[in-house]
VEXGUKOL-680724 format. One record per residue (C-alpha): residue number from 0; x, y, z. Coordinates in steps of 0.1 Angstrom, whole numbers, plus 2048, in hexadecimal, padded with zeros to 3 digits. Each point is the difference from the previous one (the first is absolute). Last residue first. Layout:
<r k="NUM" X="X" Y="Y" Z="Z"/>
...
% end
This chain:
<r k="66" X="901" Y="5B9" Z="5C7"/>
<r k="65" X="815" Y="7E6" Z="7F7"/>
<r k="64" X="829" Y="803" Z="7F7"/>
<r k="63" X="818" Y="816" Z="7F1"/>
<r k="62" X="7F6" Y="81D" Z="809"/>
<r k="61" X="801" Y="825" Z="7F0"/>
<r k="60" X="7FD" Y="81E" Z="80B"/>
<r k="59" X="803" Y="816" Z="7DA"/>
<r k="58" X="810" Y="826" Z="802"/>
<r k="57" X="7F9" Y="824" Z="7F0"/>
<r k="56" X="812" Y="820" Z="807"/>
<r k="55" X="7ED" Y="821" Z="7F8"/>
<r k="54" X="804" Y="820" Z="805"/>
<r k="53" X="7E0" Y="820" Z="7FD"/>
<r k="52" X="813" Y="821" Z="7F1"/>
<r k="51" X="820" Y="7F2" Z="7E2"/>
<r k="50" X="81B" Y="814" Z="7FD"/>
<r k="49" X="817" Y="7E7" Z="805"/>
<r k="48" X="7EF" Y="7DB" Z="80A"/>
<r k="47" X="81C" Y="7ED" Z="811"/>
<r k="46" X="81C" Y="812" Z="806"/>
<r k="45" X="7ED" Y="81F" Z="810"/>
<r k="44" X="7EB" Y="7E5" Z="819"/>
<r k="43" X="826" Y="7F6" Z="805"/>
<r k="42" X="7F5" Y="7E1" Z="814"/>
<r k="41" X="81B" Y="7F0" Z="81E"/>
<r k="40" X="7FA" Y="7E2" Z="809"/>
<r k="39" X="7F1" Y="7DB" Z="7FE"/>
<r k="38" X="7DD" Y="81A" Z="80E"/>
<r k="37" X="7E9" Y="7ED" Z="815"/>
<r k="36" X="7E3" Y="7E8" Z="802"/>
<r k="35" X="7F9" Y="7F4" Z="81A"/>
<r k="34" X="808" Y="7D6" Z="80A"/>
<r k="33" X="809" Y="807" Z="825"/>
<r k="32" X="822" Y="7F1" Z="809"/>
<r k="31" X="80E" Y="7F9" Z="7D6"/>
<r k="30" X="7F3" Y="827" Z="7F4"/>
<r k="29" X="7F4" Y="7F7" Z="7E0"/>
<r k="28" X="80F" Y="815" Z="7E1"/>
<r k="27" X="7F9" Y="81C" Z="7E7"/>
<r k="26" X="812" Y="816" Z="7EB"/>
<r k="25" X="80F" Y="7DE" Z="7E7"/>
<r k="24" X="818" Y="813" Z="7EA"/>
<r k="23" X="7FC" Y="7E1" Z="7DA"/>
<r k="22" X="7E6" Y="814" Z="7F2"/>
<r k="21" X="7DC" Y="7FF" Z="811"/>
<r k="20" X="801" Y="7F7" Z="825"/>
<r k="19" X="801" Y="7DA" Z="810"/>
<r k="18" X="7EE" Y="7FA" Z="822"/>
<r k="17" X="804" Y="7DC" Z="80D"/>
<r k="16" X="7ED" Y="7E3" Z="812"/>
<r k="15" X="814" Y="7E3" Z="800"/>
<r k="14" X="7DD" Y="7E9" Z="816"/>
<r k="13" X="816" Y="7F3" Z="818"/>
<r k="12" X="80D" Y="823" Z="806"/>
<r k="11" X="7DD" Y="819" Z="801"/>
<r k="10" X="7F1" Y="7E0" Z="812"/>
<r k="9" X="81A" Y="809" Z="81B"/>
<r k="8" X="7F2" Y="820" Z="806"/>
<r k="7" X="7D8" Y="7F3" Z="805"/>
<r k="6" X="7E9" Y="806" Z="7E5"/>
<r k="5" X="7E3" Y="816" Z="7F4"/>
<r k="4" X="80A" Y="811" Z="7E2"/>
<r k="3" X="800" Y="81D" Z="80E"/>
<r k="2" X="812" Y="7F9" Z="82B"/>
<r k="1" X="816" Y="7EE" Z="7E7"/>
<r k="0" X="80C" Y="81F" Z="7E9"/>
% end
């Protein structure tokens, strides 16, 4: 994420960058030492999408500060 935004890793922290998933469960997070987008835990596709063939999890990247 840091690389895609063209920011050093420290700038992610300074700008309050965070990942927000739909609903109450947060499926994704930013790795603090690398700035990579990672899964926040195990994701159970069968539980989330049941019989749907294409399973999509949406998330938003929030930046608190000017870009």
